C-alpha positions as CSV (number, residue, x, y, z in Angstrom):
1,M,-9.1,52.8,-8.7
2,R,-9.0,49.3,-7.2
3,T,-7.5,48.1,-4.0
4,G,-5.3,45.0,-3.8
5,G,-6.6,41.9,-2.2
6,K,-10.3,41.6,-1.2
7,E,-10.8,41.3,2.5
8,K,-13.1,38.6,3.7
9,R,-16.4,39.8,5.0
10,P,-16.5,39.3,8.8
11,A,-18.6,36.5,10.1
12,G,-22.0,37.8,11.3
13,A,-21.5,41.1,9.5
14,S,-24.6,43.1,8.6
15,G,-25.7,43.8,5.1
16,P,-26.0,47.3,3.7
17,S,-28.0,49.6,6.0
18,G,-30.9,51.7,4.7
19,P,-30.0,55.3,4.0
20,A,-31.4,56.7,7.3
21,T,-29.7,54.0,9.4
22,A,-26.4,54.5,7.5
23,R,-26.6,58.3,8.0
24,R,-27.2,57.9,11.8
25,R,-24.3,55.4,12.1
26,L,-22.0,57.7,10.2
27,K,-23.0,60.6,12.4
28,R,-22.1,58.6,15.5
29,I,-18.8,57.4,13.9
30,G,-18.0,61.0,13.0
31,K,-18.5,62.2,16.6
32,F,-16.4,59.3,18.0
33,L,-13.6,60.2,15.6
34,E,-13.7,63.9,16.4
35,R,-13.3,63.2,20.1
36,T,-10.1,61.3,19.2
37,Y,-8.7,63.3,16.3
38,G,-10.5,66.7,16.5
39,K,-12.5,68.5,13.8
40,P,-10.5,69.5,10.7
41,A,-10.9,73.0,9.4
42,S,-12.0,73.8,5.9
43,R,-9.2,75.0,3.6
44,A,-10.7,75.9,0.2
45,R,-7.9,77.1,-2.1
46,R,-7.8,79.9,-4.6
47,D,-5.7,78.2,-7.3
48,L,-7.7,75.2,-8.4
49,I,-5.1,73.9,-10.8
50,A,-2.6,73.9,-7.8
51,G,-5.2,71.8,-5.9
52,L,-5.6,69.4,-8.8
53,V,-1.8,69.0,-9.2
54,R,-1.3,68.6,-5.5
55,T,-3.8,65.7,-5.5
56,I,-2.0,64.0,-8.4
57,L,1.3,64.3,-6.5
58,S,-0.2,62.9,-3.3
59,Q,-1.0,59.6,-4.9
60,N,0.9,56.6,-3.6
61,T,3.2,58.6,-1.4
62,T,3.4,60.3,2.0
63,D,2.1,63.8,2.7
64,V,5.6,65.0,3.3
65,N,7.0,63.8,0.0
66,S,4.0,65.1,-2.0
67,R,4.5,68.6,-0.4
68,R,8.2,68.5,-1.3
69,A,7.4,67.5,-4.9
70,F,4.9,70.3,-5.3
71,Q,7.3,72.9,-3.9
72,D,10.1,71.6,-6.2
73,L,7.7,71.8,-9.2
74,R,6.8,75.4,-8.4
75,E,10.4,76.4,-7.8
76,R,11.4,75.0,-11.2
77,F,8.4,76.3,-13.1
78,P,6.9,79.7,-12.0
79,G,3.6,79.3,-13.9
80,W,1.4,76.5,-15.1
81,A,2.0,77.5,-18.7
82,D,5.7,76.7,-18.0
83,V,4.8,73.3,-16.8
84,E,2.5,72.7,-19.8
85,S,5.2,73.7,-22.3
86,A,8.0,71.7,-20.5
87,N,9.1,68.3,-21.6
88,V,8.0,65.3,-19.5
89,R,11.6,64.6,-18.4
90,S,12.0,68.1,-16.9
91,I,8.7,67.8,-15.0
92,E,9.7,64.3,-13.9
93,S,13.0,65.6,-12.6
94,A,11.2,68.4,-10.6
95,I,8.8,66.1,-8.9
96,R,11.1,63.1,-8.3
97,R,10.9,63.3,-4.5
98,G,7.2,62.5,-4.7
99,G,7.6,59.1,-6.2
100,L,6.2,57.6,-9.4
101,A,7.6,60.7,-11.1
102,R,7.4,59.6,-14.7
103,T,3.7,58.5,-14.4
104,K,2.7,61.7,-12.5
105,A,4.7,64.0,-14.9
106,R,2.9,62.6,-17.9
107,R,-0.4,62.8,-16.1
108,I,0.1,66.4,-15.1
109,K,1.1,67.4,-18.6
110,R,-1.9,65.7,-20.1
111,I,-4.2,67.4,-17.6
112,L,-2.8,70.9,-18.2
113,R,-3.1,70.4,-22.0
114,G,-6.7,69.2,-21.5
115,I,-7.6,72.3,-19.5
116,H,-6.0,74.6,-22.0
117,S,-7.7,72.9,-24.9
118,T,-11.2,73.1,-23.4
119,T,-11.0,76.6,-21.9
120,G,-8.4,78.4,-24.0
121,K,-6.4,79.2,-20.8
122,L,-5.0,77.5,-17.7
123,D,-7.6,78.5,-15.2
124,L,-10.3,76.4,-13.4
125,G,-12.1,79.3,-11.7
126,F,-15.2,78.6,-13.7
127,L,-15.7,75.4,-11.7
128,R,-16.9,77.5,-8.7
129,R,-20.0,78.5,-10.6
130,M,-20.8,74.9,-11.5
131,S,-23.0,72.3,-9.7
132,D,-21.3,69.3,-8.1
133,E,-22.5,67.1,-11.1
134,E,-21.0,69.6,-13.6
135,V,-17.7,69.8,-11.7
136,F,-17.4,66.0,-11.7
137,A,-18.3,65.8,-15.4
138,Y,-15.7,68.3,-16.4
139,L,-12.9,66.9,-14.2
140,L,-13.5,63.3,-15.1
141,A,-13.4,64.2,-18.8
142,L,-9.7,65.2,-18.3
143,D,-7.3,62.5,-19.3
144,G,-5.7,61.3,-16.0
145,V,-8.4,62.4,-13.5
146,G,-10.2,59.7,-11.7
147,L,-13.1,59.7,-9.3
148,K,-11.0,60.1,-6.1
149,T,-9.0,63.0,-7.6
150,A,-12.2,64.8,-8.8
151,A,-13.7,64.3,-5.3
152,C,-10.6,65.7,-3.6
153,V,-10.7,68.8,-5.7
154,A,-14.4,69.2,-5.0
155,L,-13.9,68.8,-1.2
156,F,-10.6,70.5,-0.5
157,D,-10.4,73.1,-3.2
158,L,-14.1,74.0,-3.9
159,G,-15.4,73.4,-0.4
160,R,-18.1,71.1,-1.6
161,D,-19.8,68.6,0.7
162,V,-18.4,65.5,-1.1
163,M,-16.4,62.7,0.5
164,P,-13.5,61.2,-1.5
165,V,-12.7,57.6,-1.0
166,D,-9.0,56.5,-0.9
167,T,-7.5,53.2,0.2
168,H,-7.8,54.0,3.9
169,V,-11.4,55.2,3.7
170,H,-12.4,52.2,1.5
171,R,-10.9,49.7,4.0
172,V,-12.3,51.3,7.1
173,I,-15.8,51.8,5.6
174,G,-15.8,48.2,4.5
175,R,-14.9,47.0,7.9
176,L,-17.4,49.2,9.6
177,G,-20.1,47.7,7.3
178,V,-22.1,50.9,7.4
179,V,-22.9,50.7,3.7
180,G,-22.2,47.0,3.4
181,H,-18.9,45.9,2.0
182,P,-18.3,47.4,-1.4
183,G,-15.6,45.7,-3.5
184,T,-13.9,48.8,-4.9
185,R,-13.1,52.4,-3.9
186,D,-15.5,53.7,-6.6
187,A,-18.3,51.4,-5.3
188,T,-17.7,52.7,-1.8
189,F,-17.9,56.3,-3.1
190,E,-21.2,55.6,-4.8
191,A,-22.6,53.7,-1.7
192,L,-21.7,56.7,0.5
193,S,-23.3,59.3,-1.8
194,G,-26.4,60.6,-0.3
195,V,-25.9,59.0,3.2
196,V,-23.0,61.1,4.6
197,P,-24.6,63.6,7.0
198,A,-24.7,67.1,5.7
199,G,-21.6,69.1,6.5
200,E,-19.7,66.0,7.7
201,S,-17.8,65.0,4.5
202,L,-14.5,66.8,5.4
203,S,-14.4,65.6,9.0
204,L,-15.3,62.0,8.1
205,H,-12.8,61.8,5.2
206,V,-9.8,63.2,7.1
207,N,-10.5,61.3,10.3
208,L,-11.2,58.0,8.6
209,I,-7.8,58.3,6.9
210,R,-6.2,59.0,10.3
211,L,-7.9,56.0,11.8
212,G,-6.8,53.9,8.8
213,R,-3.2,54.9,9.3
214,D,-3.1,54.7,13.0
215,L,-5.2,51.7,13.9
216,C,-7.3,50.2,11.2
217,R,-4.3,48.9,9.3
218,P,-4.5,46.4,6.5
219,R,-2.8,43.8,8.7
220,D,-2.9,43.6,12.5
221,P,-5.5,46.3,13.1
222,G,-5.6,47.8,16.6
223,C,-9.3,46.9,17.3
224,A,-8.8,46.9,21.1
225,T,-8.2,50.6,21.2
226,C,-10.3,51.7,18.2
227,P,-12.7,54.6,19.1
228,V,-15.4,53.2,16.7
229,R,-15.2,49.6,17.6
230,S,-18.8,49.6,18.9
231,E,-20.0,50.6,15.4
232,C,-17.8,48.2,13.5
233,D,-18.8,44.8,12.0
234,F,-15.1,43.8,11.9
235,G,-14.5,44.8,15.5
236,R,-17.7,43.1,16.8
237,S,-16.8,40.0,14.8
238,G,-13.5,39.8,16.7
239,E,-15.2,40.1,20.0
240,T,-17.6,37.3,19.0
241,A,-14.7,35.1,17.9
242,Q,-12.8,35.7,21.2
243,G,-15.9,34.9,23.3
244,S,-16.8,31.7,21.5
């Protein structure tokens, strides 16, 4: 899970903060973002396989398209056993509106087969009784599940205090400099582990994505109106450049 080009580190940017400093900065950043975007509500789901499949379908597409693809899949196949036994072309046809249908169809089929082969049934309810470490170990052992997908299931479907890192979160966290400037999404996830304030993972994850989509864009970021500019290495670097 790597991003595209590597963004230059801002001039005068700070190095990685110590855990206590990073935690305090993330706490302030979270409050600034909640004033702008609100505080998202927890929405742990009952069907964990549905959550896992939803996460696969959400990759590299819009929320609207991924929801449509999931609805189309469930309309075509009433149960997960039906999806597992279907051929890849039928699954691909059902999820076409979500984009990258062939890749995602193969991935979904492999994952369902993996769950069935390890548990004897298509049910992930046992994950609720596992520790975070055990949840990640099981999910990451499934062919087609990466760190971000496992973290999304842990956060959104199991209600765990884990913060997934997607392209937007990786970019914004790197610009903020709160844990330095990790080069990959996985490195950002590891850097954030243990420093996100307790109970703040959901709010920070959702609102950092909103900020990344609205203002902290890959090109032409809207630093002038950013609610966390005062906490941002990239934003302060811009102020320094303008004042020099």
